[in-house]
C-alpha positions in Angstrom: 183.0 108.5 135.7 185.3 106.8 138.2 188.5 105.7 136.5 188.1 102.3 138.1 185.1 101.7 135.9 187.3 102.0 132.8 189.5 99.2 134.2 186.5 96.9 134.5 184.3 97.6 131.5 185.3 95.7 128.4 183.8 94.7 125.1 182.9 91.3 126.5 181.1 92.6 129.6 177.5 91.4 129.5 176.1 94.9 130.2 178.2 96.5 127.4 177.1 93.7 125.0 173.4 94.1 125.9 173.5 97.9 125.7 174.7 97.7 122.1 172.0 95.2 121.3 169.4 97.6 122.5 171.0 100.4 120.6 170.7 98.4 117.4 167.0 97.7 118.0 166.3 101.4 118.7 168.7 103.2 116.4 169.8 100.9 113.6 168.4 102.9 110.8 169.7 106.2 112.3 173.2 104.9 112.4 173.1 103.4 108.9 171.7 106.7 107.4 174.2 108.9 109.2 177.2 110.3 107.4 178.8 112.0 110.4 178.6 110.4 113.9 180.0 111.7 117.2 180.0 110.3 120.7 180.3 112.8 123.6 181.7 111.1 126.7 183.3 108.3 124.7 185.6 107.3 127.6 187.9 104.5 126.4 186.0 103.9 123.2 183.9 100.8 123.7 180.9 102.1 121.9 183.0 103.6 119.1 184.6 100.2 118.6 181.2 98.4 118.6 179.9 100.7 115.9 183.1 100.3 113.9 183.0 96.5 114.0 179.2 96.2 113.3 178.5 99.1 111.0 182.0 99.8 109.6 181.5 103.5 110.3 183.8 105.9 112.2 182.5 107.7 115.3 184.4 110.8 116.4 184.9 110.5 120.1 185.0 113.5 122.6 185.9 113.3 126.3 187.6 115.3 129.0 189.3 112.3 130.5 192.7 112.1 128.7 193.7 108.9 130.5 190.6 107.2 129.2 191.2 108.5 125.7 194.7 107.1 125.7 193.3 103.6 126.4 190.7 103.8 123.5 189.5 100.6 122.0 188.6 102.4 118.8 190.6 101.4 115.7 189.7 103.9 113.0 187.7 106.6 114.9 189.4 109.8 116.0 189.3 110.9 119.6 189.6 114.4 121.0 189.9 115.9 124.5 187.2 118.5 124.2 184.6 120.2 126.4 181.5 120.6 124.4 180.6 123.8 126.3 183.4 125.5 124.4 181.2 125.2 121.3 184.1 125.6 118.8 183.0 127.0 115.4 184.4 124.1 113.5 182.0 121.7 115.2 178.8 123.8 114.8 176.1 121.6 113.2 178.8 119.1 112.2 177.1 115.8 113.2 174.0 113.9 111.9 173.9 111.7 114.9 175.3 112.1 118.4 175.6 109.3 120.9 175.3 110.3 124.5 175.6 107.1 126.5 175.7 107.1 130.3 176.8 110.7 130.5 173.9 113.0 131.4 173.4 111.5 134.9 176.9 112.9 135.7 176.1 116.5 134.7 175.0 119.1 137.2 173.4 121.5 134.7 171.5 119.3 132.3 170.0 122.2 130.4 173.3 124.0 129.6 174.9 120.7 128.7 172.1 119.6 126.3 171.9 123.1 124.7 175.6 122.9 124.0 175.1 119.4 122.6 172.5 120.9 120.1 175.2 123.3 118.9 177.1 120.3 117.5 174.0 118.7 115.9 172.9 119.3 112.3 169.4 120.7 111.7 167.8 117.3 111.1 170.2 115.4 113.4 169.3 113.0 116.2 170.7 112.2 119.6 170.8 108.6 120.9 170.9 108.7 124.6 171.2 106.1 127.4 170.8 106.8 131.1 170.3 104.7 134.2 166.6 104.3 135.1 164.5 104.8 138.3 165.7 106.7 141.3 164.5 104.0 143.5 167.3 101.8 142.2 170.0 104.4 143.3 172.6 102.8 145.5 176.1 103.3 146.9 177.3 102.2 143.4 175.6 105.2 141.8 177.3 107.5 144.3 180.7 105.9 143.8 180.6 106.3 140.0 179.3 109.9 140.2 175.7 109.5 139.3 173.7 112.6 140.4 170.4 111.1 139.4 168.6 108.3 137.6 165.7 108.9 135.1 162.3 107.8 134.1 160.7 108.7 130.8 159.0 111.8 132.2 162.2 113.3 133.8 164.2 112.6 130.7 161.5 114.1 128.5 161.3 117.2 130.7 165.1 117.6 130.6 165.0 117.4 126.8 162.2 119.9 126.4 163.9 122.4 128.7 166.8 122.3 126.3 164.9 122.5 123.0 164.5 118.8 122.2 161.7 116.2 122.3 161.9 112.5 123.2 160.8 111.0 119.9 161.1 107.3 120.8 162.3 105.4 123.8 162.6 102.1 125.6 163.4 100.8 129.0 165.8 97.9 129.1 167.3 95.7 131.7 164.0 94.6 133.2 165.2 91.0 134.0 168.1 92.5 135.9 166.0 94.6 138.3 166.0 92.1 141.1 169.8 91.9 140.9 170.1 95.7 141.1 167.9 95.7 144.2 170.1 93.0 145.7 173.2 95.0 144.8 171.7 98.0 146.6 171.4 96.0 149.8 174.8 94.3 149.4 176.8 97.5 148.8 175.2 99.4 151.6 177.9 98.6 154.1 180.9 98.7 151.8 183.6 101.4 151.6 183.7 103.5 148.5 187.1 102.1 147.6 185.6 98.7 146.6 182.1 99.6 145.5 182.8 100.2 141.8 184.6 96.8 141.4 182.1 95.0 143.5 179.1 96.5 141.7 180.2 96.1 138.1 183.1 93.6 137.8 182.8 90.5 135.7 182.1 87.3 137.6 183.7 84.8 135.2 182.7 83.6 131.7 179.9 81.2 132.8 178.3 83.8 135.0 178.6 86.5 132.3 176.9 84.2 129.8 174.1 83.6 132.2 173.6 87.3 132.9 173.6 88.1 129.2 171.1 85.3 128.5 168.9 86.7 131.3 169.2 90.3 130.1 167.9 89.2 126.7 164.6 87.9 128.2 162.6 91.0 127.4 161.1 92.6 124.2 162.7 95.8 122.9 161.2 98.4 122.8 159.3 98.0 126.0 157.7 100.8 128.1 157.3 99.0 131.4 160.4 99.3 133.7 164.1 98.6 133.4 167.5 99.4 134.9 168.3 101.7 132.0 166.4 104.0 129.6 167.4 104.6 126.0 165.9 107.2 123.7 166.1 109.3 120.6 166.0 113.1 121.0 165.1 115.4 118.2 165.1 119.2 117.9 161.8 120.9 118.9 160.4 122.9 116.0 
């Protein structure tokens, strides 16, 4: 993830707020029933903090970006600079629930990464995953923040199956925002990479943020039509 993204993303950003609302609709019972939760690719701790504040549960955060970890918004959750491909023995089967939010699209070797993720998951554990949806929406913004791909339900399910997991439940979300992403794709086409991340994700003021959040809520969850993002629950294949 481009470090400029961490400077822009905040707990008040409408996309961050809406993403957590969708997580609650899809994974509320999983979170409440989990005794040990981890987030891989936690960045500067926004999702950790949201889980802390709403569920009063800690989320162990792992990331390779030390600068992001030093800025963590988490209050009670530990953070660790760690490459899950190391597969340290003390973490084997450690977690009931793993959060993998907006990470997989940055990974070259999906299969190796997801198999390493399984090493850290308990036998009956679950993975809550979020990824950007539909390659047709890919733009200069995706390139600037390091997205290698966007997903649909078939490509995410195939990636999971190659790694020993199944996509048990899922939802697209962000359907009301699709016209805006299409406009963003056109708008950013002629911009330099230096300004693309801020132009594509920055807040546009309190009033505009409220309008975007209201608009983003104008869809049922779960929904299996289309969206700008795809969230799902992965389980081990048996």
